[in-house]
N, C-alpha and C positions, 0 to 999 in steps of 0.2 A: 504494500500500500504506500502510495506517495501523495504528498500534498504539494501541488504546484505553487511555485513562487513567481512573482512578477519581477523582471529586471527593469529598473528605472533608467531614465536617460543618463544618469550619472554613474551607472553601473552597480548601484546598490540593489539589494534584493528586498522585496516587500511582500507582505501577505495580508489579505483581508481575513478577518476573523470576527466571531461574535463572542462577547464576554458576558457571563452571567454569574451572579452571586446572590442567591435568594435571601440570605440573611440581611442584605443591604437593600432588598427590593429592587435588584437589578436583574433584568431578564433580557438577554440577547441584544445588547447594544453593539453596534458595528464599530470596529476599530481597524485602522490600517497600521500594521506594525512594520518597522524597518528591522531587518535582521542585523543585530549588532554583536558580532562575536567578540568585540572588545569590552562588552558590558557583562558583568557577572550576574546582573539582575534584570528582570523584566519590569518595565516601567510604562504605565499609561500616563500620557501627557495630560496636563490639566485642561488643555484646549479640547481634548476628546471627551472630557467628562462634564464640561460646564453646563450643557443643556440636558444631560442624561441622568445625572445623579439627583435624587430627591433629598439629598443630605449634603452637608458641607464636607468637603475633603478634609478640612481642619479638624473634624470630629474623629477622624481615623487616628489610631495610635502612631505617634512619631517614631520613625525608624532611624533616620540620619539625615544630615545635610549633604548637598553635593552641588557641583557646578556643571552644567551641560550647555555647550554653545554660548559661553560667557553669560549665562543667566544662573543666578543662585536659586536653588530649590530646597524645600523640605521634602523628604520622601516619607509618605504615610503608608502604613501597612494595611492592605485589604486582604482578609483571610478567606480561605476556602472558595477559590475562584475556579470557574470552568471556562476554558477557551475552546471554541469549536471552529473547525475548518472543513471546507469542502475538499474531498479527495479526488484522485484521478479515476476512481471507480464510480459508475453511475449511481446517483442518489445516495452516496455514502458520506456520512459526516463523521469526522474523528473528533471526539471530545477528550480534552486533556484536563484533568483535575490537578490544580496546583495548591500547595498549602497556603501560599500567599503570593500576591504581586504587589508592586509598589505603585503609588499614585503620586505624581509630582504636584507641588504647589509652590508657585513663585513666592520668594520671601518678601520682595518689594512689590507692593500692590498698586503702584502708580500706572497710569495708562500706557506709557511708553514701555515699561518693563513687562507688563502683562502681554502687550502685543508681541514682544520678542518671545516670551514664554510659550504663548499659544502656538507658535509655529515650530517649536521643537517637536520632533516626531515621537510617537510611542515606540518603544523598543522591545524586541524579543531578545533576551540575553541568553548567555550560556546556561543559566539555571533552568530555563525552559527546555533546552535540548537534553540536558541531563535527566530532568524529571520525566520528560515524555519518551525518553529512549529513542531519540531521532538522530539520524545521520543527516548532515547538510551537504548537498551537492550544489556547487555554484560555479558556473562558467559565464562570467559577465560578457566575455568576447562572443560566445555562442548564443548569448541571451537565453540561457537555460539554467534553471535552478529549481530545486525541490527539497522537501524533507522526506526522508524515507524511514519508516519504522524499523527498528532493530528488533528482531524477534528473539525472545529468550530461547536458549537451546537446552 
């Protein structure tokens, strides 16, 4: 089973997914993730959450602070999350349950900083590949990329 990825014009790989977390009353909101093998953590950008969350991101437990693309963020922990993907098999959806993902929240709340923060993409990090037991195939030159499930032997 494979999950096809999209190769963007800049050569980066991205994937459309839906995210759900019933305990937060979140069901199937769509997120475009950039595959970031340099990130150890999966992060949903504040811009992706702004109209979808019925609660404040600041109400989530604080995890740590970080800087991404010259914007300072608090990373908040959202637990027991399911990320779902369309696969290369007809009408098959792969659901990945994660113990948590992080949600970014810009530390400076002025309009200029928020505009910068909202364009930082959501990221699928190495934690996702390890938890899901996926192999990543990426050939930007051939414009071909996918996740492939590693079957337990």
